[in-house]
N, C-alpha and C positions, 0 to 999 in steps of 0.2 A: 181450703185455701188460706183461711184466715191465720193459720200458722205462718203461711209465708208473708203475709201482711205484718205480723209482728217481727218476724226476722229483718224485713225490708226496712221497718221503721226504726228498729234498733240499729241497723247497719247504717242507715242514712245519716240519722241524728249523730251517731258517734263519729262517723268519718267526717261529717261537716263540723264537728267540734274539734277533730283532728287536724283538720285542713287550716282552720282559723289559728289554733294554737301554735301548731307547726311552722305555719308561715310566718306568724309573729316572732317566734323564737329563733327561727332559721334566718330570718332578714336581720334582726338584731345581733346574732351571734356572727354572721357572716360579714357584716359592713362595720361594725364597731371593733370587733376583734379584742385582742388583748385578754385580760383576766376574766371578762364577762363571756368571752368566746369559749375559753378554756373551762369555765365553771359550767356552762350550760352543756358543753359536748362532753364533759366526764359523767355528768349526771346522766346524760342520754346512754353513753357507753356502758354505765354500770347498770343500767335498767335493761338495755339489750343483751347483757350477759346472762340474764335469766330467760329461760326458755319461755315463749309467749304463752303457751296454754297454761304452764305453771303459774306465771305471773297473773294470768287472768283468773286462774282458779282461787289464787290466794286473795285477790281483790273481789272476787265473788263472795267468798266467806267472810271477807272483812265489811263489805258494804251492802250486802243483800242481793236477791235475785229480782227485784222490780225492774220495770222497763227503763226507766230514768238510769237507775243505777248500772244496768247493762250498759246503756248507751254511752255513759261516761267513762266506764271502764274500758269499753271498746275505743272511745276516743283516747283515751291516756295510752293505751298501748298502740295504737296506730300513729299517735303523734310523734313516736320515736323516730319512725323512718322518714316522716315528712321533715322533721328538723333537720336530719343529715342531709336529705336531697336538697332542700331550700337552702341551706347554708352553702353547700358545694356550689350551687347556681348563682348565689348571690355573690360569692367570692369571685367567680368568673365575670359577672357583669360590672361589677364594681371596678374591675381593672379597664373596663373599656373608655374610650375617648369621651364619649358624651357623659359619662357620669363625672370624669375628671373637669370636663368643661362645667359642669353645674356647681362642683366645689369650687372652681375659679371664680365663677360670677357670684359666690358668697352665698349659696343657697343652704338652707339649714339641713342638718343630716335627715329630720323627718321627712321633709319635702322631697330630698333625692330619694329616700327609701320609697314614698308613696308614688311619685310621679316619674321618677326615671328607673328604678328598678322593679318594683312590683308588677307594672304591666308587662314587663318582659317575662315574668313567671307564670302568666295565666295558661299558656299551653301545657307547660309541666304540671301545674296544679290540677288542671282537667284530666290528664293522664293518671295522676296520683290519685285523684278522687275514685276514677273507675276500677283502678287496680285494687285500692284499699276497700272499696265496697264489697267486691267479690270475696277479697280475704276475709272480711268482716263477718259475711254471711256464712262462711265456712267455720269460722270461730264459733259463732253463736250457735251452729248446728253440732260442733264438736262439744260444746258446753252442755246442749239439751241432752246429747247422748249420754254424757256423764252425770246426768242428773243435777247439773249446776246451772241450768239453764233459767228461763223465765218461771215464776211462781206458777203454782198449779192451776188456778182457774184459768189462766190465760192459755190459749192452744198454741203449740208448737209442733213443728212436722214431725220429730221422732215420736213424739207420744202417739200418734195417729196408728202406729203399727201394733200398739198393745190394744187398740179399741176395735180391732178388725173383728166382727163376729165370724167370719168365715176363715177356714185355715187357708193358707196360701196355695196349698197344692189341690184344692177342692176343684179348681177349674182344668188341672190336667189328669185327674184320676177318673177312671170310667165310674158311672153310677150304678148301683146296685138295684 
């Protein structure tokens, strides 16, 4: 089960990074708008045009197979979807009356983002965290299957298949 621990560690740290970075970028893009929104979303769209597994494989070959590298790579790839979802919800919340009232009171944009908009994203972020964690575990196991996963001394799930001393059919065939 130590392979499962490593996969969970990589998934949880990577998704935590993606939730933090994606929330920050999505909040800024959705609330500020303008050229900053266009720049963030075009970069996100360009990276989302590349298939996820191919993008992860390129990043793994570039940065290495260590646990920290894989966590950051999973975080980068998962951030793209989080940015889009948070931006869309931020635009919807920013149009509501309580945000307009805060703007009319003269509140700073940072205060509005942190005290008016961000608390309304907590439910969405909890769901995103759960979905992205399961997706990250599947991506990590796919990388391990392709031999692009965590470096050799660290156990991982697909490697246990090769270390089985008994053939799988031994339990079904009659003994001589």
